[in-house]
Backbone as numpy.savetxt, mean C-alpha at the origin, in Angstrom:
# Nx Ny Nz CAx CAy CAz Cx Cy Cz
9.25 -3.88 -5.97 8.48 -3.16 -5.31 6.99 -3.65 -5.86
6.25 -3.85 -4.27 4.71 -4.22 -4.90 3.94 -3.00 -3.89
3.14 -2.55 -4.84 2.64 -1.21 -4.16 1.82 -1.11 -3.34
1.70 0.00 -2.68 0.67 -0.12 -1.50 -0.96 -0.10 -2.14
-1.53 0.23 -1.60 -1.45 -0.14 -0.34 -1.49 -1.77 -0.66
-0.47 -2.67 -0.84 -0.36 -3.88 -0.70 0.78 -4.51 -0.78
-1.36 -1.01 -0.77 -0.22 -1.16 -1.12 0.67 -0.40 -1.40
-0.27 -0.83 -2.85 0.77 -0.37 -3.16 1.23 -0.11 -2.93
6.01 -0.99 -2.48 6.73 -0.22 -1.76 7.29 -1.30 -1.19
6.73 -2.64 -1.08 7.46 -3.42 -0.15 8.25 -4.16 -0.80
9.29 -5.23 -0.25 9.70 -6.42 -0.59 8.62 -7.10 -1.03
8.74 -7.97 -2.83 7.77 -8.90 -3.10 7.53 -9.69 -2.24
6.44 -10.35 -2.16 6.11 -11.46 -1.14 5.72 -12.96 -1.92
5.91 -13.57 -1.52 5.84 -14.98 -1.95 4.30 -14.91 -2.69
4.13 -15.86 -4.26 3.10 -16.01 -4.37 1.95 -16.81 -3.55
0.89 -16.19 -3.16 -0.61 -16.81 -2.49 -1.50 -16.99 -3.74
-2.17 -17.89 -3.22 -3.01 -18.57 -3.94 -4.59 -17.93 -4.22
-4.79 -17.46 -2.87 -5.43 -16.36 -3.05 -5.73 -15.30 -3.20
-4.07 -14.96 -3.66 -3.90 -13.29 -4.03 -3.34 -13.28 -5.24
-3.73 -13.53 -6.66 -2.46 -13.75 -7.64 -1.94 -12.26 -7.67
-0.53 -12.55 -8.61 0.27 -11.22 -8.48 -0.08 -10.76 -10.03
-0.34 -9.09 -10.08 0.11 -8.42 -11.23 1.12 -7.45 -11.13
1.69 -7.98 -11.85 2.96 -6.49 -12.60 2.15 -5.21 -13.11
2.47 -3.94 -12.74 2.06 -2.97 -12.98 2.77 -2.04 -14.84
2.10 -2.48 -15.73 2.53 -2.01 -17.07 2.32 -0.15 -16.74
2.90 0.59 -17.91 3.02 1.92 -17.79 1.07 2.26 -17.72
0.53 1.49 -18.39 -0.64 2.45 -18.37 -1.37 1.99 -16.99
-1.05 1.03 -16.56 -2.19 0.98 -14.83 -0.89 1.75 -14.01
0.11 1.84 -14.12 0.47 2.55 -13.48 0.02 4.47 -13.36
0.07 4.52 -14.52 -0.49 6.27 -14.85 -1.95 6.28 -14.42
-2.75 5.07 -14.83 -4.25 4.98 -13.98 -4.03 5.16 -12.54
-2.75 4.65 -11.53 -3.09 4.89 -9.80 -2.43 5.97 -9.59
-1.39 6.79 -9.97 -0.36 7.69 -9.74 -0.89 9.13 -9.90
-1.99 9.19 -9.12 -2.69 10.29 -8.84 -2.99 10.65 -7.15
-2.44 11.48 -6.77 -2.51 11.41 -5.41 -3.73 11.38 -5.02
-5.37 11.80 -5.49 -6.42 11.63 -4.57 -6.83 10.21 -4.88
-6.77 9.95 -5.87 -6.72 7.79 -6.76 -6.26 7.09 -5.42
-4.65 7.29 -5.53 -4.20 7.04 -4.34 -4.54 6.41 -3.08
-5.25 7.75 -2.71 -5.93 7.73 -1.08 -7.00 6.74 -1.35
-7.62 7.40 -2.45 -8.93 6.72 -2.42 -8.56 4.82 -2.25
-7.67 4.60 -3.03 -7.31 2.99 -2.46 -6.35 2.66 -1.39
-5.95 3.41 -0.77 -5.68 3.03 0.61 -6.85 3.05 1.49
-7.51 4.01 1.47 -9.30 3.28 2.13 -9.57 2.48 2.12
-9.86 2.06 0.39 -10.07 0.88 0.43 -9.58 -0.48 0.95
-8.13 -0.37 0.54 -7.57 -1.62 0.99 -7.32 -1.55 2.61
-7.13 -0.69 3.72 -7.26 -0.72 4.94 -8.66 -0.79 5.65
-9.97 -0.29 5.00 -10.62 -0.18 5.84 -11.92 -0.95 5.04
-11.47 -1.73 4.01 -12.25 -2.30 2.98 -13.96 -1.65 2.51
-14.58 -2.04 1.45 -15.65 -1.33 0.63 -15.79 -0.36 1.55
-16.84 0.84 0.49 -17.25 1.98 0.49 -18.18 2.60 -0.37
-18.33 3.49 -0.07 -19.21 4.72 -1.27 -18.49 5.49 -1.74
-18.94 6.10 -2.71 -17.75 7.64 -2.92 -18.47 8.34 -1.91
-19.68 8.34 -1.54 -20.31 8.84 -0.31 -19.42 9.33 0.72
-19.09 8.29 1.16 -17.97 7.61 2.33 -16.90 8.19 2.40
-16.63 7.56 1.21 -15.07 8.52 1.08 -15.06 9.92 0.56
-16.21 10.73 -0.18 -15.54 11.88 -0.28 -15.85 12.48 1.70
-16.32 12.17 1.98 -16.25 12.43 3.52 -15.63 12.39 4.29
-14.49 11.56 4.09 -13.38 11.00 5.32 -12.44 11.74 4.11
-12.23 12.28 2.97 -11.43 13.03 2.48 -11.56 14.13 2.22
-12.54 14.77 2.42 -12.78 16.54 2.37 -13.17 16.73 0.52
-13.43 15.76 -0.05 -13.76 15.92 -1.59 -15.17 16.14 -1.89
-15.28 16.29 -3.02 -16.65 16.12 -3.68 -17.15 14.90 -4.24
-18.09 14.75 -3.84 -18.55 13.22 -4.04 -18.44 13.33 -5.65
-19.09 13.77 -6.22 -18.74 13.90 -7.71 -17.49 13.23 -8.17
-16.45 14.17 -7.92 -15.02 14.03 -7.64 -14.30 12.55 -7.47
-14.88 12.01 -6.32 -14.70 11.26 -5.93 -15.16 9.86 -7.06
-16.35 9.85 -7.45 -16.86 8.99 -8.33 -16.21 8.80 -9.58
-15.96 9.96 -9.84 -15.07 9.98 -11.46 -13.70 9.02 -10.44
-12.94 9.42 -10.29 -11.84 8.53 -9.45 -11.83 7.12 -9.56
-13.20 6.73 -8.67 -13.18 5.64 -8.62 -13.82 4.52 -9.70
-14.24 5.27 -11.10 -14.46 5.10 -11.87 -13.00 4.80 -13.01
-12.19 5.63 -12.63 -11.05 5.68 -13.01 -10.14 4.24 -12.33
-10.51 3.75 -11.57 -9.69 2.77 -10.90 -10.11 1.45 -11.25
-11.39 1.47 -11.27 -12.20 0.05 -11.97 -11.79 0.09 -13.42
-11.49 1.09 -14.58 -11.24 0.88 -15.36 -9.90 -0.01 -15.85
-9.25 0.67 -14.65 -7.23 0.46 -14.95 -7.41 -1.02 -13.54
-8.50 -1.87 -13.61 -8.47 -3.02 -12.72 -7.89 -3.27 -11.37
-8.03 -1.80 -10.37 -7.63 -1.63 -9.05 -9.09 -1.86 -8.12
-9.45 -1.41 -8.71 -10.89 -1.65 -7.83 -12.03 -2.65 -8.60
-12.72 -2.49 -7.91 -14.71 -3.62 -8.53 -15.66 -3.19 -7.54
-16.79 -2.73 -8.44 -18.10 -2.75 -7.50 -18.64 -3.95 -7.12
-19.42 -3.84 -5.88 -19.43 -5.04 -5.08 -20.82 -5.30 -4.99
-20.98 -6.36 -6.02 -22.49 -6.45 -6.78 -22.92 -7.09 -5.68
-24.54 -6.95 -5.63 -25.33 -7.30 -4.95 -25.59 -6.37 -3.66
-25.01 -5.08 -3.55 -24.88 -4.38 -2.45 -25.22 -2.90 -2.85
-26.05 -2.30 -2.04 -26.57 -0.63 -2.91 -27.28 -0.43 -3.58
-26.90 0.34 -4.36 -28.47 0.68 -5.48 -27.83 1.29 -6.54
-28.66 1.55 -7.71 -28.12 2.48 -8.68 -27.49 3.89 -8.86
-27.90 4.22 -7.66 -27.37 5.55 -7.28 -25.99 5.73 -6.08
-26.48 4.75 -5.27 -25.04 4.28 -4.15 -24.20 2.88 -4.53
-23.36 2.79 -4.88 -22.81 2.03 -5.53 -21.45 1.51 -4.33
-21.09 0.46 -3.97 -20.68 -0.18 -3.05 -18.71 -0.56 -4.26
-17.92 0.06 -3.99 -16.59 -0.57 -4.26 -15.47 -0.88 -3.28
-15.20 -1.75 -3.62 -13.98 -2.71 -3.34 -12.97 -3.41 -4.24
-11.95 -2.88 -3.49 -10.25 -3.61 -4.10 -10.31 -4.75 -4.68
-9.71 -4.70 -5.65 -9.57 -5.95 -6.53 -8.37 -7.27 -5.63
-8.66 -8.43 -5.14 -7.82 -9.05 -4.34 -6.81 -9.35 -5.28
-5.69 -8.33 -5.45 -4.72 -8.75 -6.46 -3.49 -8.10 -5.79
-2.52 -8.79 -5.76 -1.18 -7.98 -5.07 -0.58 -7.34 -6.71
-0.18 -6.19 -6.39 -0.21 -5.39 -7.39 1.61 -5.22 -7.35
2.12 -5.56 -8.12 4.06 -5.23 -8.06 4.10 -4.22 -9.12
5.22 -3.61 -8.86 5.96 -2.49 -9.13 7.23 -2.52 -9.56
7.95 -2.50 -10.61 9.23 -2.83 -10.56 9.92 -1.63 -11.05
10.22 -0.66 -10.78 10.66 0.71 -11.21 11.85 0.64 -11.92
12.54 -0.37 -11.81 13.67 -0.34 -12.94 13.55 -0.98 -14.27
12.01 -1.37 -14.63 11.73 -1.39 -16.09 11.06 0.11 -16.91
10.80 0.73 -15.66 10.54 2.77 -16.31 11.81 3.21 -16.67
13.27 2.79 -15.74 14.14 3.87 -16.16 14.14 4.39 -17.39
14.18 3.42 -18.68 13.81 3.90 -19.85 13.00 4.46 -20.76
12.29 4.74 -20.08 10.83 5.14 -20.20 10.51 6.59 -19.96
10.81 7.83 -20.69 10.84 8.75 -19.85 9.16 9.39 -20.27
7.72 8.73 -20.94 6.99 9.17 -20.50 6.07 8.59 -19.11
7.13 7.40 -18.51 6.37 7.35 -17.52 7.01 7.48 -16.00
8.37 8.04 -16.21 8.71 8.82 -15.26 8.56 9.53 -14.76
7.41 10.54 -15.01 6.90 10.99 -13.97 6.13 10.42 -12.98
5.11 9.37 -13.74 4.18 8.87 -13.00 4.93 8.07 -12.06
5.81 7.32 -12.27 6.80 6.27 -11.25 7.35 7.54 -9.69
7.89 8.58 -10.73 7.89 9.50 -9.27 7.18 10.25 -8.41
5.67 10.39 -9.34 4.72 10.93 -8.41 4.04 9.34 -7.23
3.99 8.33 -8.00 3.68 7.15 -7.23 4.38 6.53 -6.01
5.72 7.12 -6.13 6.47 6.45 -5.15 6.69 7.80 -3.84
6.76 8.47 -4.16 6.88 9.91 -3.04 5.13 9.79 -2.36
4.16 9.45 -3.09 2.96 9.43 -2.38 3.10 8.49 -1.52
3.80 7.29 -2.58 3.54 6.08 -1.57 4.23 6.31 0.12
5.41 6.95 0.02 6.22 7.26 1.05 5.41 8.23 1.84
4.38 9.35 1.22 3.87 9.82 2.09 2.19 8.81 2.71
2.44 8.02 2.23 1.30 7.27 2.64 2.07 6.59 3.90
3.13 6.12 3.62 3.59 5.25 5.07 4.14 5.95 6.26
4.16 7.59 6.07 4.60 8.63 7.06 3.18 9.10 7.55
2.34 9.13 6.59 0.59 9.09 7.21 0.16 8.22 8.00
0.70 6.97 7.89 0.14 5.99 9.00 1.03 6.20 10.07
1.77 6.00 10.18 2.86 6.11 11.72 2.57 7.57 12.30
2.34 8.45 11.47 1.57 9.64 12.26 0.25 9.66 13.37
-0.42 8.76 12.17 -2.24 8.54 12.78 -1.65 7.20 14.22
-0.66 6.99 13.99 -0.49 5.72 15.20 -0.43 6.52 16.11
1.06 7.47 16.40 1.00 8.16 17.46 0.36 9.32 18.31
-0.75 9.34 17.07 -1.79 10.67 17.98 -2.63 9.98 18.72
-2.67 8.27 18.17 -4.07 7.97 18.96 -3.45 7.65 20.47
-4.43 7.31 21.11 -5.09 6.51 22.78 -4.44 5.33 22.88
-3.53 4.62 23.15 -3.75 3.15 22.99 -3.51 2.95 24.37
-4.32 2.13 25.21 -4.57 1.24 26.55 -4.00 -0.11 26.80
-3.80 -0.33 28.03 -3.57 -1.83 28.18 -2.49 -2.85 27.72
-2.52 -3.61 26.89 -1.65 -4.74 26.66 -1.06 -3.66 25.22
-1.69 -3.28 24.17 -1.23 -2.38 22.87 -0.36 -0.88 24.04
-0.25 -0.60 24.78 1.19 0.48 25.27 2.04 -0.70 24.89
3.40 -0.06 23.91 4.39 -0.15 24.01 4.72 -1.26 23.26
3.74 -2.20 22.53 3.26 -3.42 21.72 3.71 -3.07 20.20
3.69 -1.87 19.77 4.28 -1.62 18.38 5.36 -0.77 18.66
6.55 -0.65 17.69 7.65 -0.15 17.19 8.07 0.90 16.09
8.62 1.95 16.29 9.59 2.34 15.50 10.94 2.16 15.84
11.85 1.92 14.69 13.39 1.66 15.02 13.78 1.88 13.70
15.20 2.30 13.63 16.37 2.05 12.43 17.55 1.81 12.89
17.69 1.03 12.07 19.25 0.78 12.02 20.62 1.48 10.97
21.51 2.05 11.32 22.19 2.63 10.71 23.34 2.30 10.40
23.66 1.42 11.23 25.50 1.21 11.61 25.72 -0.37 10.21
24.81 -0.60 9.43 25.03 -1.79 8.52 25.99 -1.19 7.39
26.70 -2.04 6.97 27.53 -1.80 5.64 27.58 -3.08 4.54
26.58 -2.79 3.87 26.22 -4.48 2.99 26.50 -4.11 1.15
26.64 -5.69 0.90 26.98 -5.45 -0.65 24.94 -5.41 -1.06
25.30 -5.19 -1.94 23.24 -5.40 -2.94 22.92 -6.54 -2.31
23.87 -7.74 -2.93 22.97 -9.48 -2.52 22.49 -9.21 -1.38
23.75 -9.03 -0.04 23.23 -9.10 0.95 22.29 -7.99 1.60
21.96 -6.86 0.85 20.73 -6.32 0.97 19.84 -7.06 0.58
19.49 -7.21 -0.61 18.31 -8.46 -0.99 18.76 -9.50 -0.10
19.58 -9.87 0.65 19.00 -11.45 1.88 18.38 -10.96 2.67
18.89 -9.67 3.00 18.55 -8.95 4.24 16.92 -8.68 4.60
16.49 -8.08 3.06 14.98 -7.80 2.61 14.32 -9.42 2.77
15.13 -10.54 2.00 14.33 -11.33 2.14 14.10 -12.21 3.73
14.80 -12.21 4.14 14.45 -12.48 5.90 13.76 -11.87 6.25
13.85 -10.54 6.27 12.77 -9.88 7.21 10.91 -10.25 6.47
10.68 -10.65 5.35 9.70 -10.57 4.64 9.27 -12.70 5.32
10.07 -13.06 5.41 9.92 -14.61 5.74 9.30 -13.98 7.35
9.72 -13.52 7.41 9.98 -13.20 9.26 8.50 -12.45 9.62
7.84 -12.00 8.79 6.35 -11.58 8.60 5.64 -12.29 7.63
5.93 -13.13 7.03 5.02 -14.22 6.44 4.80 -15.14 7.45
6.10 -15.55 8.54 5.89 -16.76 9.80 4.37 -15.99 10.34
4.34 -14.86 11.01 3.34 -14.34 11.56 1.56 -14.02 11.02
1.89 -14.12 9.60 0.73 -13.85 8.77 -0.28 -15.35 8.68
-1.38 -14.68 9.46 -2.20 -16.24 9.51 -3.04 -16.47 8.20
-3.54 -17.84 7.97 -3.75 -18.35 6.58 -5.19 -17.13 6.30
-5.55 -17.14 5.28 -6.85 -16.73 4.71 -8.32 -16.84 5.63
-8.40 -18.22 5.79 -9.46 -18.58 6.31 -9.27 -18.66 8.10
-7.88 -18.21 8.31 -8.12 -18.35 10.03 -8.24 -17.43 10.76
-9.77 -18.00 12.12 -10.32 -16.81 12.78 -9.75 -16.29 13.70
-9.30 -14.94 13.34 -8.07 -14.22 14.90 -9.13 -13.72 15.55
-8.07 -13.86 17.00 -8.51 -14.24 18.31 -9.09 -12.96 18.45
-10.18 -12.65 19.33 -10.97 -11.84 20.16 -10.00 -10.57 20.15
-9.34 -10.43 20.68 -8.56 -9.53 21.24 -7.29 -9.04 19.78
-7.63 -9.51 18.92 -6.60 -8.72 17.97 -6.90 -7.77 16.73
-6.08 -7.10 16.37 -6.64 -5.95 15.45 -5.56 -5.76 14.19
-6.37 -5.30 13.28 -5.30 -5.08 11.93 -3.83 -4.66 12.35
-2.86 -4.76 12.10 -1.40 -4.81 12.25 -1.04 -4.31 11.10
-0.52 -2.84 10.48 0.82 -2.77 9.46 1.74 -2.70 9.71
3.01 -3.39 9.08 4.51 -3.87 9.32 4.61 -2.95 7.73
5.43 -1.61 8.00 6.11 -1.29 6.70 7.82 -1.49 7.03
8.22 -1.50 5.92 9.47 -1.84 5.65 10.08 -1.01 4.57
11.52 -0.21 4.98 12.15 0.58 4.13 13.59 0.02 4.54
14.51 -0.74 3.22 15.76 -0.70 3.60 16.55 -0.67 2.19
16.93 0.88 2.41 17.92 1.19 1.13 19.17 1.66 1.21
20.11 1.92 0.48 21.43 2.46 0.27 21.26 3.81 0.61
22.30 3.99 1.15 22.29 5.55 0.82 23.66 6.12 1.12
23.89 6.68 0.14 25.25 7.72 -0.40 26.13 8.14 0.53
27.16 7.85 0.53 28.40 8.75 1.35 28.33 10.51 1.02
28.11 10.74 2.09 28.09 12.58 2.01 29.86 13.26 2.21
30.07 14.03 1.99 31.37 14.24 2.37 31.08 15.11 3.78
32.29 15.22 4.50 32.50 15.75 5.77 32.74 17.60 5.69
33.52 16.94 4.89 34.14 18.76 4.44 33.30 19.99 3.80
């Protein structure tokens, strides 16, 4: 899975020249697997660079606490200071343009990392849920009414290979609609979030 907010829980995307791939190891995972750090990383990913003060206001946290977590994220290579902007007292931070990939199977036999993996994945799902509820609570007008969708399909019965093929096909569709980094978006275009969860469900007894 690739991490949210990019991401860091999604199927792996093909390599992109402008977005090198970084596989998370145990140390970097533990550096990200904290509820507040994941919230900070989410905001920097979705809304762009920000200062500790601005992030603290949005998160309802103390500026000093947010600053500490920002430095922690920078130490583990998730974000960096935006040079040439701000002052020594008001530093701007941005996420590093890297796709962070997490393969949870690699930590299956590592008891020291199991807690971090669990916290990270559960927090990631919470981020997905929050994005959907935010969308549903907002007022949309004109052509945006009905343009989004929330759907699920529960009548599939697939093998592991077929499920992987389905995920690959869905990712290819998203890639076809993803503009090149240097493409100029249409004036009416807005940022779009596509979330994908495709997973097996163990059969439950009815007795």
